[in-house]
C-alpha positions, 0 to 999 in steps of 0.5 A: 500499499501507498500512501495515497491508498492508505489516506484513501482507506483511514477516509473511508473508515471515519465517514463510516465513524462520522460522515461529517469529518474531511480529513483534507482539513488535516495536516499529515502529522495533527491528532486525528483525535483532536483535529477530528474531534473522536472522542475515544471510543471513536478512535477504538473503532476508527483502529478496528475499522482500519483493521478491517479494511486491510486485513491486519490485525491491529495490536493494541499497544500499536494504537497509539502510532495510528493518531495522526495520519503520518503515523498511519501510512508509516505503520502499514507501511512497516506492517506491509514489508513484514507481511508474508 
């Protein structure tokens, strides 16, 4: 997966959680929870949705890495490189 694909997946997942969200207004290093006013349940659902859309199991301890678009891109780039 490349960065635009990962960003599109994140946007699709967020659209299912909060359809009014416009991900294009968020910079790559901005905390999604703050920028999009996501509460803890919304963020948890976002992480679960990312896992479902990508087919990758996201460990609980990896969730903090998914707080920014840059972090999401790095995470899925790294896990794709490790996938068999």
